[in-house]
C-alpha positions in Angstrom: -52.7 194.0 138.1 -52.7 190.3 138.9 -54.8 189.7 135.8 -52.4 191.8 133.7 -49.5 189.8 135.1 -51.2 186.5 134.4 -52.1 187.5 130.9 -48.5 188.6 130.3 -47.2 185.3 131.6 -49.6 183.3 129.5 -48.6 185.3 126.4 -44.9 184.6 127.1 -45.6 180.9 127.7 -47.5 180.7 124.4 -44.7 182.4 122.6 -42.2 180.0 124.1 -44.3 177.0 123.2 -44.6 178.3 119.6 -40.9 178.7 119.4 -40.3 175.2 120.8 -42.9 173.7 118.5 -41.2 175.1 115.4 -37.6 176.0 116.2 -36.5 175.3 112.6 -39.3 177.1 110.8 -38.0 180.6 111.5 -34.6 179.6 110.1 -36.0 178.0 106.9 -36.7 180.0 103.7 -38.5 179.0 100.5 -36.5 176.7 98.4 -37.4 174.5 95.4 -34.5 172.3 94.1 -34.5 171.2 90.5 -33.5 167.5 90.4 -32.5 166.2 86.9 -32.3 162.5 86.1 -31.8 160.6 82.9 -34.2 157.8 83.7 -38.0 157.7 83.1 -40.6 159.3 85.4 -41.8 155.9 86.6 -38.4 154.5 87.5 -37.7 153.7 91.2 -35.1 156.5 91.1 -37.8 159.0 90.1 -40.1 157.6 92.8 -37.4 158.2 95.4 -36.9 161.8 94.2 -40.6 162.4 94.8 -40.3 160.8 98.3 -37.3 163.1 98.9 -39.6 166.1 98.0 -42.3 164.9 100.3 -39.9 164.6 103.2 -38.4 168.0 102.5 -41.9 169.6 102.6 -42.9 167.7 105.8 -39.7 168.7 107.6 -39.7 172.3 106.5 -43.4 173.1 107.1 -43.9 173.3 103.3 -41.1 175.8 102.7 -38.7 173.4 101.0 -39.4 171.3 97.9 -37.8 169.4 95.1 -39.0 169.4 91.5 -38.2 166.3 89.3 -37.1 166.6 85.7 -36.9 163.1 84.3 -36.0 161.4 81.0 -32.9 163.6 80.4 -35.0 166.8 80.2 -32.0 168.7 81.6 -29.3 166.7 80.0 -27.3 163.5 80.6 -25.4 162.6 83.8 -22.2 164.3 82.6 -23.8 167.6 81.6 -26.1 167.7 84.7 -23.1 167.1 87.0 -21.3 169.9 85.2 -24.3 172.1 85.7 -24.2 171.4 89.4 -20.6 172.4 89.6 -21.4 175.7 87.8 -24.4 176.4 90.0 -27.0 176.4 87.3 -28.7 173.2 88.5 -29.4 172.2 92.1 -29.4 168.4 92.2 -28.8 165.3 90.2 -28.1 161.6 90.8 -25.4 160.3 88.4 -23.9 156.8 88.3 -20.8 156.8 90.4 -18.8 156.2 87.2 -19.6 159.7 86.1 -17.5 161.1 89.0 -14.3 159.1 88.3 -13.1 161.6 85.7 -13.3 164.3 88.5 -12.1 162.1 91.4 -10.3 158.9 90.4 -11.0 156.9 93.6 -14.7 156.9 92.8 -13.8 154.4 90.0 -13.2 151.6 92.5 -16.9 151.2 93.0 -17.2 150.1 89.4 -14.4 147.6 89.3 -16.0 144.5 87.7 -16.9 141.4 89.7 -16.2 143.1 93.0 -19.5 143.0 95.0 -21.4 139.8 95.8 -24.5 141.1 97.4 -26.5 144.3 98.0 -25.9 144.0 101.7 -22.1 144.2 101.1 -22.7 147.4 99.0 -24.7 149.0 101.8 -22.1 148.2 104.4 -19.3 149.7 102.3 -21.2 152.8 101.0 -22.8 153.7 104.3 -19.6 153.1 106.3 -16.3 155.0 106.6 -15.2 154.1 103.1 -18.3 155.6 101.4 -18.1 158.7 103.6 -14.4 159.1 102.7 -15.4 159.2 99.0 -18.2 161.7 99.6 -15.7 163.9 101.5 -13.7 164.3 98.3 -16.6 166.0 96.4 -16.7 169.6 97.9 -13.4 170.4 96.3 -15.1 169.7 92.9 -18.1 171.9 93.6 -20.4 169.1 94.7 -21.9 167.8 98.0 -22.7 164.1 98.3 -25.9 163.3 100.3 -25.7 159.5 100.0 -25.4 156.5 97.7 -28.5 155.1 96.0 -28.7 151.7 94.4 -28.8 151.1 90.7 -28.0 147.4 91.1 -26.1 144.5 89.5 -25.7 145.1 85.8 -26.5 142.5 83.1 -26.0 142.3 79.4 -28.9 142.4 76.8 -28.7 142.1 73.0 -30.8 141.7 70.0 -28.7 139.0 68.2 -28.3 135.8 70.2 -28.6 134.2 73.6 -25.4 134.3 75.8 -24.7 130.9 77.4 -20.9 131.2 77.7 -18.3 133.9 78.3 -17.2 133.6 74.7 -20.7 134.3 73.3 -20.2 138.0 74.1 -17.5 138.3 71.4 -18.3 140.4 68.4 -21.4 142.1 69.9 -21.5 145.9 69.6 -22.5 147.0 73.1 -23.3 150.5 74.3 -21.4 151.3 77.5 -21.2 154.2 79.9 -18.8 157.0 78.7 -15.9 155.8 80.8 -12.5 154.2 79.9 -13.1 151.5 82.6 -16.3 150.4 80.9 -14.7 150.5 77.5 -11.7 148.4 78.6 -14.0 146.0 80.5 -16.1 145.1 77.5 -13.3 145.2 75.0 -11.6 142.6 77.3 -14.7 140.4 76.9 -14.4 140.6 73.2 -17.2 143.0 72.5 -17.1 146.2 70.4 -17.7 148.6 73.3 -19.4 151.8 72.1 -19.6 154.8 74.6 -22.9 156.6 74.3 -25.2 158.8 76.6 -28.1 156.9 78.1 -30.6 159.3 76.6 -29.5 158.1 73.1 -29.5 154.4 73.9 -33.1 153.3 73.1 -33.0 154.9 69.6 -29.6 153.4 68.9 -30.9 149.9 69.7 -34.1 150.5 67.8 -32.1 151.5 64.7 -29.6 148.7 65.2 -26.7 151.1 65.6 -25.7 148.9 68.5 -26.6 145.3 69.3 -27.1 145.7 73.0 -26.3 147.3 76.3 -25.7 146.5 80.0 -27.9 147.7 82.9 -29.7 146.4 86.0 -33.2 144.8 85.5 -35.1 147.8 86.9 -33.6 150.1 84.2 -34.1 147.5 81.4 -37.8 147.2 82.4 -38.6 150.9 83.1 -36.8 152.0 79.9 -38.8 149.4 77.9 -35.6 148.0 76.4 -37.5 144.7 76.0 -39.2 146.4 72.9 -35.8 146.4 71.1 -33.8 143.6 72.8 -34.5 139.9 72.7 -31.9 138.4 75.0 -30.7 139.0 78.5 -27.9 137.2 80.3 -27.6 137.4 84.1 -24.0 138.3 84.0 -23.8 140.3 87.3 -20.5 141.7 85.9 -20.6 144.9 87.9 -22.5 146.6 90.8 -23.7 150.1 90.1 -24.4 152.9 92.6 -25.8 156.3 92.1 -24.7 159.4 94.1 -27.3 161.8 95.3 -25.6 165.2 94.7 -26.4 168.8 95.4 -24.5 171.8 94.0 -22.0 173.2 96.6 -23.1 176.7 95.5 -26.7 175.8 96.5 -25.5 174.1 99.7 -23.4 177.0 100.8 -26.5 179.2 100.5 -28.5 177.2 103.0 -28.7 177.8 106.7 -27.6 175.2 109.2 -31.3 174.3 109.8 -32.0 174.0 106.1 -28.9 171.8 105.6 -30.1 169.5 108.4 -33.5 169.1 106.8 -31.9 168.3 103.4 -29.6 165.7 105.0 -32.4 164.0 107.0 -34.7 164.0 103.9 -31.9 162.6 101.8 -31.2 159.8 104.3 -34.9 158.8 104.4 -35.0 158.9 100.6 -31.9 156.8 100.4 -33.5 154.0 102.4 -36.7 154.3 100.5 -34.9 154.1 97.1 -33.0 151.0 98.0 -36.1 149.3 99.3 -38.1 150.3 96.3 -35.6 149.4 93.6 -34.9 146.0 95.2 -38.6 145.2 95.3 -38.9 146.4 91.7 -35.9 144.4 90.6 -37.3 141.2 92.1 -40.4 141.4 89.9 -38.6 142.9 86.9 -37.1 139.7 85.5 -40.5 138.0 85.5 -42.0 141.0 83.7 -39.2 141.0 81.2 -39.8 137.3 80.5 -43.5 138.0 80.0 -42.6 140.8 77.6 -40.8 138.2 75.5 -37.2 138.4 76.5 -35.2 135.2 76.7 -33.2 135.1 79.9 -30.1 133.0 80.4 -27.7 132.6 83.3 -24.0 132.0 83.1 -22.8 128.8 84.9 -20.2 129.2 87.6 -17.5 128.0 85.3 -18.4 130.7 82.7 -18.4 133.3 85.4 -14.9 132.2 86.3 -13.9 132.7 82.6 -15.2 136.3 82.8 -13.0 136.9 85.8 -10.0 135.5 84.0 -10.6 137.7 81.0 -11.0 140.7 83.3 -7.9 140.2 85.4 -5.8 142.7 83.3 -8.6 145.3 83.7 -8.8 144.8 87.4 -5.0 145.1 87.8 -4.8 148.2 85.6 -7.6 150.2 87.2 -6.8 149.0 90.7 -3.6 150.9 90.3 -5.1 153.9 88.4 -7.8 154.5 91.0 -5.2 154.2 93.8 -3.8 150.9 95.2 -4.3 152.2 98.7 -8.0 153.0 98.0 -8.6 149.7 96.2 -6.9 147.7 99.0 -9.0 149.6 101.6 -12.2 148.8 99.7 -11.4 145.1 99.4 -10.5 145.1 103.2 -13.9 146.6 104.0 -15.7 144.1 101.8 -13.8 141.3 103.5 -15.0 142.6 106.9 -18.6 142.7 105.6 -18.4 139.2 104.4 -16.8 138.0 107.7 -19.5 139.6 109.8 -22.3 137.5 108.3 
């Protein structure tokens, strides 16, 4: 009898230990999330998606995973974001500018000459202001899991070096399909041409456009140096990506599954920022080795850019919401004051 009682107690203890060791496992089902991006398979963004997949697997006991579809295999940012809203795609990572047509306040992140450093961007996007923006997404069928870094954007072209603000005039530049980007570059005297990223390399190769604007990591990973000769470090705009999951997908997850996704997303966010910053540090050297001529605008010329862009800042500061714009500027001032 004592032996039977002891065996029963041991069995109960073993069952309890097993339950404690894997409390989440029983609440987690098999899930594989398709993640579509427009960038190449070797870009830091793609590396971060793979890291996200690894963390999902580790945290779910192998039950949850993410499958990467790179190079626009599932469409461009606009079409993939639409697919998330419709529930036909699980995840994507568009530029924040893609979301401004759905939620105007997202546009403030792309106001030109707003951010000075990556640290400022982190403080803003990880803080209350960034969370406030993400909280606007569910009403549009999207869930925001965090902000990833694209970086400071610079102008490249195939025609001439850019040494002054006026040198931009007359260039036909591809821009993101957004009125803000159109107005920004038209104000600088260029012929701004909206175009999906997936069509950009061919357009530059065929001289349909003279150039484009993107961070160094994207310029290098996309091999734009093959069709572009000149790069100017204009730092005209900071660019963030938004890690999105379809609300339809999200609503189908258990509380434990949601927690796993959120934790994996946060770890992937930190990994992505670290990876893209390291990549960007070496990218300019690699672009120079590849034959690109790199110039930097003097402070006086940067000031001229700001003067040219004042009407754009005023117009879109109002359009995206004066209260939102003021709140963002206040948060950035706090970040600068805390240094």
